[in-house]
C-alpha positions as CSV (number, residue, x, y, z in Angstrom):
1,M,21.1,-16.0,37.4
2,S,23.1,-15.2,40.6
3,A,26.3,-13.2,40.5
4,D,28.4,-16.2,41.6
5,K,27.3,-18.3,38.6
6,F,28.1,-15.5,36.1
7,D,30.9,-16.5,33.7
8,S,33.1,-13.5,33.5
9,S,35.2,-14.9,30.7
10,F,32.3,-14.2,28.4
11,A,32.6,-10.6,27.2
12,L,30.6,-8.7,24.6
13,E,32.5,-6.9,22.0
14,P,32.2,-3.1,22.4
15,Q,29.4,-1.8,20.2
16,T,30.3,0.5,17.4
17,A,28.5,3.8,17.3
18,V,25.5,4.0,15.0
19,P,26.3,6.4,12.2
20,E,24.3,9.5,12.0
21,Y,21.4,9.5,9.6
22,D,22.1,11.5,6.5
23,A,19.0,12.2,4.4
24,Q,21.1,13.0,1.3
25,D,22.8,9.6,1.4
26,S,19.9,7.6,2.7
27,A,18.4,6.5,-0.6
28,T,21.7,5.1,-1.9
29,S,23.1,3.6,1.3
30,P,23.1,-0.2,1.7
31,Q,20.8,0.1,4.7
32,A,18.2,1.7,2.4
33,K,18.1,-1.3,0.0
34,C,14.7,-2.6,0.9
35,S,13.4,-6.0,0.0
36,V,10.0,-6.9,-1.4
37,Q,9.4,-8.8,1.8
38,W,10.0,-5.7,3.9
39,A,7.7,-3.7,1.6
40,A,4.9,-6.4,2.0
41,G,5.2,-6.1,5.8
42,F,5.1,-2.4,5.6
43,A,2.0,-2.5,3.3
44,D,0.4,-5.0,5.6
45,G,0.6,-2.5,8.4
46,E,0.3,0.8,6.7
47,G,-1.2,0.2,3.2
48,C,-4.7,0.2,1.9
49,I,-6.0,-1.9,-0.9
50,N,-9.4,-0.5,-1.9
51,I,-12.1,-0.3,-4.5
52,C,-13.3,3.2,-4.8
53,K,-16.9,3.9,-5.8
54,Q,-17.6,7.2,-7.5
55,S,-21.2,8.4,-8.1
56,Y,-22.2,11.5,-10.0
57,K,-25.0,14.0,-9.5
58,N,-25.5,14.0,-13.2
59,S,-27.8,11.0,-13.8
60,R,-26.4,10.5,-17.3
61,R,-23.0,9.5,-15.9
62,K,-22.6,6.0,-14.6
63,T,-21.3,5.1,-11.2
64,T,-17.7,4.0,-11.6
65,Y,-15.5,1.7,-9.5
66,R,-11.7,1.8,-9.4
67,L,-9.1,-0.5,-7.8
68,G,-6.5,1.3,-5.8
69,F,-3.6,0.9,-3.4
70,C,-2.3,3.7,-1.2
71,I,0.0,4.2,1.6
72,T,0.3,7.3,3.7
73,Q,3.2,8.2,5.9
74,N,4.7,11.3,7.7
75,H,8.2,10.1,7.0
76,W,9.1,10.7,3.4
77,E,12.2,8.6,3.4
78,T,10.4,5.5,4.5
79,L,7.8,6.0,1.8
80,E,10.7,6.5,-0.7
81,Y,12.3,3.2,0.5
82,F,9.0,1.4,-0.1
83,R,8.7,3.0,-3.6
84,Q,12.3,1.9,-4.5
85,S,11.9,-1.6,-3.2
86,T,8.8,-2.2,-5.2
87,E,10.2,-0.4,-8.3
88,T,7.1,1.7,-8.4
89,T,7.3,4.7,-10.7
90,Q,4.5,6.8,-9.3
91,T,5.6,9.9,-7.4
92,I,5.1,10.5,-3.7
93,N,2.8,13.4,-3.1
94,S,2.5,15.7,-0.2
95,M,-1.0,16.1,1.2
96,T,-2.5,19.4,2.0
97,P,-2.1,20.0,5.7
98,R,-5.3,19.9,7.8
99,P,-5.9,21.7,11.0
100,G,-4.6,19.8,13.9
101,L,-1.8,18.0,12.0
102,T,1.6,18.6,13.4
103,R,3.6,17.0,10.6
104,Q,3.7,17.0,6.8
105,V,2.0,13.8,5.5
106,Y,2.9,12.1,2.2
107,T,1.1,9.5,0.1
108,L,1.9,7.1,-2.6
109,S,-1.3,6.2,-4.6
110,L,-1.7,3.7,-7.4
111,T,-4.8,2.8,-9.4
112,G,-5.7,0.3,-12.1
113,K,-2.9,-1.7,-13.7
114,S,-0.3,-0.1,-11.5
115,A,-2.1,-1.1,-8.3
116,V,-2.6,-4.7,-9.6
117,R,1.1,-4.9,-10.5
118,L,2.1,-3.8,-7.0
119,I,-0.4,-6.0,-5.2
120,T,0.8,-9.0,-7.3
121,L,4.4,-8.3,-6.3
122,L,3.6,-8.1,-2.6
123,Y,1.0,-10.9,-2.5
124,P,3.2,-13.9,-1.7
125,Y,4.4,-12.1,1.5
126,L,1.2,-10.5,2.7
127,V,-0.4,-11.7,5.9
128,R,-3.0,-9.2,7.1
129,K,-4.0,-8.0,3.6
130,K,-3.9,-11.3,1.8
131,L,-7.7,-11.6,1.6
132,E,-8.0,-8.0,0.4
133,A,-5.4,-8.8,-2.3
134,E,-7.4,-11.8,-3.4
135,A,-10.6,-9.7,-3.5
136,A,-8.7,-7.2,-5.6
137,F,-7.6,-9.9,-8.1
138,D,-11.2,-11.1,-8.3
139,Y,-12.4,-7.6,-8.9
140,W,-9.7,-7.0,-11.5
141,E,-10.5,-10.2,-13.4
142,Y,-14.2,-9.2,-13.5
143,A,-13.4,-5.6,-14.5
144,Q,-11.2,-6.7,-17.4
145,N,-13.9,-9.0,-18.8
146,S,-16.8,-6.6,-18.5
147,P,-17.8,-4.0,-21.1
148,R,-16.4,-0.6,-20.0
149,W,-17.4,1.7,-22.7
150,V,-21.1,0.9,-23.1
151,R,-23.4,3.8,-23.7
152,G,-26.6,4.0,-21.6
153,P,-27.4,2.6,-18.2
154,R,-25.8,-0.6,-17.0
155,S,-28.1,-3.6,-16.3
156,A,-29.2,-4.3,-12.8
157,E,-27.2,-7.5,-12.9
158,E,-24.0,-5.8,-13.9
159,L,-24.4,-3.1,-11.3
160,A,-25.0,-5.8,-8.7
161,K,-21.7,-7.5,-9.6
162,W,-19.7,-4.2,-9.4
163,E,-21.4,-3.4,-6.1
164,Y,-20.7,-6.9,-4.8
165,H,-16.9,-6.4,-5.3
166,F,-17.1,-3.0,-3.6
167,Q,-19.0,-4.3,-0.6
168,L,-16.7,-7.4,-0.3
169,M,-13.7,-5.1,-0.1
170,R,-15.4,-3.0,2.5
171,S,-16.3,-6.0,4.6
172,L,-12.6,-7.0,4.7
173,K,-11.5,-3.8,6.4
């Protein structure tokens, strides 16, 4: 647009200054009230829906599988907003610093029923992780209907079903 065609009668209102960030007041301020939709978007980008496989050196112990959700962040307040917006009661933990990290890192981890509840809450708004959420639901349904406290080795068929869910989740990453 050339300068001679510019309508000078149109003027923008002066912008108000952005208030300084106050960590003490951030959790209760109106700006901190996060929606579930925001939390789903945040989880889509930063979260991890997983099935963890744990094997033991002791051959008498069975390999176990566990559904989980975790989100890691170096900004504690953002993670706290996520926790509040999803009404998650788990605590945010600080991770042990590793060599080469320049900032403290925090994580919010959920497993089992807590993870299913959170994934169910976020599911309608997920985009990137929607297939992972569906695989998690499929796994959870299977896990709830399989015998968990059976003594002795599991059958090859049962192990194959557990492993199928584990590999399916891995393939979606």
